C-alpha positions as CSV (number, residue, x, y, z in Angstrom):
1,M,103.4,6.0,12.7
2,T,102.4,5.9,16.0
3,V,104.9,2.9,16.4
4,T,107.5,4.4,15.2
5,I,107.3,7.0,18.3
6,F,107.4,4.2,20.5
7,L,109.7,2.5,19.9
8,G,111.8,5.8,18.9
9,A,110.7,6.6,22.6
10,L,111.5,3.5,24.3
11,L,115.4,2.4,22.0
12,G,115.9,5.7,22.1
13,P,116.6,6.6,26.0
14,M,118.6,2.6,26.3
15,A,121.2,3.3,23.6
16,L,121.5,6.1,25.9
17,G,121.9,4.1,29.1
18,V,118.6,5.3,30.9
19,P,116.9,2.2,32.6
20,I,114.7,0.3,30.7
21,A,112.2,0.8,34.2
22,F,111.9,4.8,32.5
23,A,112.4,4.5,29.5
24,L,108.9,2.1,29.5
25,V,107.4,5.2,31.4
26,I,109.0,7.8,28.9
27,S,107.7,5.4,25.4
28,G,104.0,5.7,27.5
29,V,104.8,9.6,28.0
30,A,105.2,10.5,24.2
31,L,102.7,8.5,23.0
32,M,100.1,10.1,25.6
33,L,101.8,13.7,24.4
34,F,101.3,12.2,20.1
35,L,97.9,11.8,20.9
36,G,97.5,15.2,23.4
37,L,96.3,12.7,26.0
38,F,99.2,14.3,28.8
39,D,98.0,13.8,32.0
40,A,100.3,13.1,35.2
41,Q,97.1,11.7,37.1
42,I,97.2,9.3,34.3
43,V,100.8,8.1,35.0
44,A,100.9,7.3,38.3
45,Q,97.2,6.4,38.9
46,N,98.6,3.8,35.5
47,V,102.6,2.8,37.7
48,L,100.4,1.8,41.2
49,N,97.6,-0.4,39.2
50,G,100.8,-2.2,37.1
51,A,102.1,-3.7,40.9
52,D,98.8,-3.6,42.9
53,S,97.7,-7.5,41.3
54,F,97.3,-10.7,43.0
55,P,99.0,-13.2,40.6
56,L,101.7,-11.2,40.7
57,M,102.3,-12.0,44.6
58,A,103.3,-15.4,43.5
59,V,106.8,-13.9,42.5
60,P,108.7,-12.6,45.3
61,F,107.2,-15.8,46.9
62,F,109.2,-17.7,43.7
63,L,112.0,-15.6,44.4
64,L,112.3,-16.3,47.9
65,A,112.2,-20.2,47.3
66,G,114.7,-19.7,44.7
67,E,117.5,-18.0,47.8
68,V,116.5,-20.4,50.5
69,M,117.1,-23.1,48.0
70,N,120.1,-22.1,47.2
71,T,121.4,-20.3,50.6
72,G,119.3,-24.2,52.9
73,G,121.2,-27.0,50.5
74,L,118.3,-28.4,48.6
75,S,119.7,-27.0,45.8
76,R,123.2,-29.4,47.1
77,R,121.1,-32.2,47.3
78,I,119.9,-32.5,43.7
79,V,123.2,-31.4,42.4
80,A,124.5,-34.8,44.3
81,L,121.9,-37.1,44.6
82,A,121.8,-36.1,40.0
83,M,125.9,-36.9,40.1
84,A,125.5,-40.4,42.7
85,M,122.9,-41.4,39.4
86,V,124.9,-40.5,35.8
87,G,127.8,-38.7,37.2
88,H,130.3,-42.3,35.9
89,V,128.8,-42.1,32.5
90,R,130.7,-41.2,29.8
91,G,129.7,-37.5,30.5
92,G,128.5,-37.5,33.9
93,L,128.6,-34.0,35.5
94,G,127.2,-32.8,32.3
95,F,123.9,-35.1,32.4
96,V,124.1,-33.8,35.8
97,A,124.0,-30.7,34.8
98,I,121.1,-31.3,33.1
99,F,118.9,-32.9,35.2
100,A,119.7,-31.0,38.5
101,A,118.4,-28.3,36.0
102,C,115.6,-29.5,35.3
103,I,114.7,-30.7,39.1
104,L,116.1,-27.2,40.5
105,S,114.0,-25.2,37.6
106,S,110.4,-27.2,38.8
107,L,111.9,-24.8,42.2
108,S,113.0,-21.8,42.0
109,G,111.4,-20.8,38.2
110,S,114.6,-18.4,37.8
111,A,117.3,-19.4,35.2
112,V,119.7,-16.3,37.0
113,A,119.1,-18.8,40.6
114,D,119.7,-21.7,38.9
115,A,123.3,-20.5,36.5
116,A,124.3,-19.5,39.9
117,A,124.0,-22.4,41.1
118,L,124.6,-25.1,39.2
119,G,128.4,-23.1,38.2
120,A,129.6,-22.2,41.6
121,L,128.6,-26.7,42.5
122,L,129.5,-28.0,39.0
123,L,131.8,-26.0,36.9
124,P,134.4,-27.0,39.1
125,M,134.8,-30.3,39.5
126,M,133.9,-30.1,35.5
127,L,137.6,-28.5,34.8
128,K,138.7,-30.6,37.4
129,S,137.5,-33.8,35.6
130,G,139.2,-32.5,32.7
131,H,136.7,-31.1,30.4
132,D,136.8,-27.8,29.1
133,A,136.4,-24.7,30.7
134,A,134.3,-22.8,27.3
135,R,132.7,-26.1,26.9
136,A,132.1,-27.2,30.5
137,G,129.8,-23.5,31.3
138,G,128.4,-23.2,28.1
139,L,126.3,-26.4,29.2
140,L,125.9,-24.2,32.1
141,A,124.5,-21.7,30.9
142,S,122.3,-23.7,28.3
143,A,121.0,-26.1,31.1
144,S,120.3,-22.5,33.1
145,V,117.4,-21.0,30.7
146,I,115.6,-24.8,31.3
147,G,114.5,-22.7,34.5
148,P,111.4,-20.2,33.4
149,I,110.2,-23.2,31.4
150,I,109.6,-26.0,33.5
151,P,107.3,-24.6,36.4
152,P,107.3,-23.3,38.2
153,S,108.2,-20.0,35.6
154,I,108.2,-16.4,37.3
155,G,108.1,-15.9,33.5
156,F,104.7,-17.7,32.9
157,I,103.7,-15.4,35.8
158,L,104.3,-12.3,34.3
159,Y,103.5,-12.9,30.3
160,G,100.2,-14.4,32.7
161,V,98.4,-11.2,33.9
162,V,100.1,-9.0,30.9
163,G,98.3,-10.9,28.9
164,G,94.8,-12.6,30.7
165,V,96.2,-16.3,30.5
166,S,95.5,-18.6,32.8
167,I,98.7,-19.1,34.2
168,T,98.2,-22.6,35.6
169,K,98.1,-23.7,31.7
170,L,100.5,-21.9,31.3
171,F,102.3,-24.1,34.4
172,L,101.3,-27.2,33.0
173,A,102.3,-26.6,29.3
174,G,105.8,-26.1,30.5
175,I,106.9,-29.4,30.9
176,F,107.7,-31.5,28.5
177,P,108.2,-28.7,25.9
178,G,111.4,-27.6,29.5
179,L,111.6,-32.0,28.9
180,M,112.0,-31.6,25.2
181,I,114.7,-28.9,25.8
182,A,117.2,-31.2,28.1
183,A,117.0,-34.0,25.9
184,A,117.7,-32.2,23.0
185,L,121.3,-30.6,25.5
186,C,121.8,-34.2,26.3
187,I,122.2,-35.4,23.3
188,T,124.7,-32.2,21.7
189,W,126.7,-33.0,24.7
190,L,126.9,-36.3,24.0
191,I,128.0,-35.3,20.7
192,F,131.0,-33.9,21.8
193,A,131.7,-35.7,25.2
194,R,132.7,-38.7,23.2
195,K,135.8,-36.6,21.5
196,E,136.9,-35.3,24.8
197,Q,138.9,-37.2,26.3
198,F,139.0,-36.5,30.9
199,E,138.9,-37.9,34.3
200,L,135.4,-40.6,35.0
201,P,134.4,-39.7,38.8
202,P,133.9,-43.5,39.8
203,R,130.0,-46.0,39.7
204,Q,128.6,-45.3,42.9
205,S,127.4,-48.4,45.2
206,G,123.4,-48.7,45.4
207,A,123.7,-47.9,49.0
208,V,124.9,-44.2,48.4
209,R,122.4,-43.8,45.9
210,L,119.8,-44.4,48.6
211,K,121.3,-41.8,50.6
212,A,121.6,-39.5,48.0
213,L,118.3,-40.6,47.1
214,V,117.1,-40.2,51.0
215,D,119.3,-36.8,51.3
216,S,116.9,-35.2,48.8
217,I,113.9,-36.7,48.9
218,W,112.6,-33.4,51.0
219,A,113.6,-31.7,47.6
220,L,112.4,-33.5,45.5
221,M,108.7,-32.7,47.2
222,L,108.3,-29.3,46.5
223,P,107.7,-29.8,42.5
224,V,105.0,-33.0,43.4
225,I,103.9,-30.3,45.5
226,I,103.3,-27.8,43.1
227,I,102.1,-29.9,40.1
228,V,100.0,-31.6,41.8
229,G,98.1,-29.0,44.1
230,L,97.9,-27.0,41.2
231,K,96.6,-30.3,38.7
232,F,94.1,-30.8,41.4
233,G,92.9,-26.8,42.7
234,V,94.3,-27.1,45.9
235,F,95.9,-24.0,45.2
236,T,96.3,-20.4,42.5
237,P,99.8,-19.8,41.1
238,T,100.5,-17.6,43.5
239,E,99.0,-19.4,47.0
240,A,101.6,-22.1,44.9
241,G,104.3,-19.5,46.1
242,V,103.9,-19.3,49.2
243,V,103.2,-22.6,49.7
244,A,107.1,-23.1,48.0
245,A,108.7,-20.0,50.4
246,V,107.0,-22.0,53.8
247,Y,108.1,-25.3,52.7
248,S,111.4,-24.3,51.6
249,L,112.3,-22.6,54.5
250,F,110.9,-25.5,56.8
251,V,113.3,-28.2,55.0
252,A,116.2,-25.6,55.3
253,M,116.1,-24.8,58.7
254,V,114.4,-27.6,60.7
255,V,114.7,-30.3,58.4
256,Y,118.3,-29.6,56.9
257,R,119.3,-27.1,59.5
258,E,121.9,-26.0,56.7
259,L,120.1,-22.2,57.3
260,P,120.4,-20.2,60.7
261,P,118.6,-17.6,62.0
262,A,120.7,-15.7,62.1
263,Q,121.5,-15.3,57.9
264,L,117.8,-15.4,57.3
265,F,117.8,-11.7,57.1
266,H,119.9,-12.0,54.5
267,V,118.4,-13.9,52.3
268,F,115.3,-12.3,52.6
269,V,116.5,-8.6,51.4
270,S,118.7,-11.1,49.0
271,A,114.6,-11.9,47.3
272,A,113.1,-8.7,48.6
273,K,115.7,-6.7,46.0
274,I,115.7,-9.2,43.5
275,T,111.8,-8.3,43.7
276,S,111.8,-4.9,44.0
277,V,113.5,-5.0,40.4
278,V,111.1,-7.7,38.9
279,M,108.2,-4.8,40.4
280,F,109.4,-1.4,39.5
281,L,109.7,-3.3,36.0
282,V,105.9,-4.4,35.9
283,A,104.5,-0.6,37.0
284,C,106.4,1.0,35.1
285,A,105.5,-1.1,31.4
286,A,101.8,-0.7,33.0
287,V,102.3,2.5,31.5
288,S,103.4,2.1,28.4
289,A,100.5,-0.9,27.8
290,W,97.8,1.3,28.1
291,L,99.5,3.9,26.4
292,I,99.7,0.9,23.8
293,T,96.2,-0.1,23.6
294,V,94.7,3.3,23.8
295,A,97.1,4.6,20.3
296,D,96.5,0.9,19.1
297,V,99.8,-0.4,18.3
298,P,98.4,-4.0,17.8
299,G,96.4,-2.6,15.2
300,A,99.5,-0.3,12.9
301,L,101.5,-3.5,13.7
302,A,99.1,-5.9,11.9
303,S,98.0,-3.6,9.4
304,L,102.4,-4.4,8.8
305,I,102.2,-8.3,9.0
306,E,98.6,-8.4,7.4
307,P,100.2,-10.8,4.2
308,L,101.1,-13.4,7.1
309,M,97.3,-13.8,8.9
310,D,96.3,-16.2,7.7
311,N,99.2,-18.6,8.0
312,Q,99.6,-19.2,11.6
313,T,102.9,-21.3,11.1
314,L,104.2,-18.5,9.2
315,L,102.8,-15.7,11.6
316,L,104.7,-17.7,14.3
317,L,107.7,-18.4,12.7
318,A,108.4,-13.8,12.4
319,I,106.9,-13.9,15.4
320,M,109.9,-15.4,17.2
321,V,112.5,-14.3,14.8
322,L,112.4,-10.5,16.0
323,I,111.9,-11.5,19.5
324,V,115.2,-13.9,19.0
325,L,116.7,-10.6,18.1
326,V,114.9,-8.7,20.8
327,G,116.1,-10.7,22.8
328,T,119.6,-10.3,22.3
329,A,119.6,-6.8,23.2
330,M,116.9,-7.0,26.4
331,D,116.5,-8.7,29.8
332,M,113.8,-11.8,29.6
333,T,111.2,-9.4,32.4
334,P,110.3,-6.0,30.1
335,T,110.4,-8.4,27.3
336,I,107.8,-10.0,28.3
337,L,105.8,-6.4,29.7
338,V,107.3,-5.2,26.1
339,L,105.9,-7.0,24.0
340,T,102.8,-9.1,25.5
341,P,100.4,-6.1,25.5
342,V,101.6,-5.6,21.2
343,L,101.3,-9.6,20.6
344,M,98.4,-10.6,22.7
345,P,95.3,-8.9,19.9
346,I,97.5,-9.9,17.2
347,I,98.2,-13.6,18.2
348,K,94.0,-14.0,19.0
349,Q,93.3,-12.4,15.6
350,A,95.5,-15.2,13.6
351,G,93.3,-17.6,15.9
352,I,96.8,-18.9,18.2
353,D,95.6,-20.9,21.3
354,P,97.4,-18.1,23.8
355,V,98.8,-20.3,26.1
356,Y,100.9,-22.3,23.6
357,F,101.8,-19.2,22.2
358,G,103.6,-18.3,25.5
359,V,105.0,-21.6,26.1
360,L,106.6,-20.7,22.4
361,F,107.3,-17.1,23.9
362,I,108.8,-17.9,27.2
363,I,110.8,-20.5,25.3
364,N,112.1,-17.7,23.0
365,N,113.0,-15.4,25.5
366,S,114.3,-18.0,27.6
367,I,116.8,-18.7,25.0
368,G,117.4,-14.5,24.7
369,L,119.4,-15.2,28.3
370,I,122.0,-16.8,26.7
371,T,122.9,-14.8,23.8
372,P,124.8,-11.3,23.6
373,P,125.1,-8.8,24.9
374,V,123.0,-8.5,27.3
375,G,122.8,-12.7,28.2
376,T,122.2,-12.5,32.4
377,V,122.8,-15.9,32.0
378,L,126.4,-15.8,30.3
379,N,127.2,-13.0,32.5
380,V,127.3,-15.3,35.9
381,I,128.6,-17.7,34.6
382,C,131.7,-16.0,33.0
383,G,131.7,-14.4,36.7
384,V,131.7,-17.8,38.2
385,S,133.9,-19.4,35.7
386,K,136.3,-16.3,34.7
387,L,135.5,-17.6,31.4
388,S,136.0,-14.7,28.6
389,M,132.3,-13.2,27.2
390,E,134.2,-15.1,24.0
391,D,134.9,-18.2,24.7
392,L,132.0,-18.4,27.0
393,M,130.0,-17.4,23.4
394,K,132.1,-20.6,21.7
395,G,130.8,-22.8,24.2
396,V,127.1,-22.5,23.9
397,L,126.8,-22.0,20.6
398,P,125.9,-25.5,20.0
399,F,123.8,-25.8,23.2
400,L,122.5,-22.4,21.3
401,I,121.3,-24.0,18.0
402,A,120.0,-27.4,19.6
403,E,117.8,-25.4,21.7
404,L,116.7,-22.9,18.6
405,I,115.6,-26.2,17.7
406,V,113.0,-27.5,19.3
407,L,111.7,-24.5,19.6
408,F,111.2,-24.4,15.4
409,L,109.9,-27.7,16.0
410,L,107.6,-26.7,18.5
411,V,106.4,-23.9,16.1
412,L,105.5,-26.6,13.3
413,F,104.2,-29.0,15.6
414,P,101.7,-27.4,18.0
415,A,100.8,-31.0,18.9
416,L,103.9,-30.9,21.0
417,V,102.5,-28.5,23.8
418,T,98.4,-28.4,23.4
419,V,98.3,-32.2,24.0
420,P,100.8,-32.4,26.7
421,V,98.7,-29.4,29.0
422,T,95.7,-32.0,28.0
423,W,97.3,-35.0,29.4
424,F,98.1,-33.1,32.1
425,G,94.7,-30.5,32.6
426,H,92.6,-33.9,33.4
């Protein structure tokens, strides 16, 4: 009964167009009324406590770093480097997009930010070269979802805070799966690129490549600093966000000089707007998360899936299917905030490593960013490309299937996640 009340109080208001943050509070209040525990002070206290978290401070700093990189020339130089290195090969612009997405993901941690940068910089070039518009847009959207997987990742931060999991371990565990998704996209793109007729960019000379590398070296140093700093315990994930923000500001304003002081205010305002949305969601989700625990919703759900509890693989496959379905209707942040407190007790009871599950969980949520009707990244690419959602979905479908195959392989072979994180962790 508690599960039915929770889902009804959450999904009902959402269906009526109520903002997700308020729907989360309503679902929590509904459970409080059902349990006879309603107290406005408890609601207010949980909202305040939800945002009062030191690890969550990493979110605004990484969002600020992403804004600075897109406006201060760092993202453009990453794309220029990828263009110089692999732009001349058949389908090279597609490989440029995937290569650039991997680098950008290690800078911003946001799929939406990466999609905006890649779409604005690469899509006109791909269309001019003769690539199919829908397929080019589909590739850019699919490559953008690597952003929340390769560290730093805002998704990992939220999951780590809500689930009480080491964010540093999550960051390190996301590297290899992110590269696997990039490899799957490369293979898929290569299959389709062979069938297209388009103009190839000229092969760049060694001098041009060296210049592009030197020009982008300041941007490339940021992910190195973050990963090395986390691995050797120089700073925490929250402090890594501060380092990323300060470093990107320094490079954009002092080294590249593409971010004038007059524009700095607008960058801070833009980052603050995005941060306010995320943090308000986190704060409101704390109400429902507390009631989920008090009402023992995970216990009720565990009793429903008890036949699967003894088989980790089947349990994970069932949960992944559930998350895929949820991801078509909810954005990444609310999905993490709603499902993490529900699923974490079940995962621990089944003996599944929370870090390993976190990687699968965030990959699945990232894939949800390119599934309609919500599909935040799809909407960004549609806005840049002027394509209809229907056309873009046709282009994204092969790459979506490739990413789901990678997710399936990670479920079947946990060592693909656990072994690399052991290497990085030691």
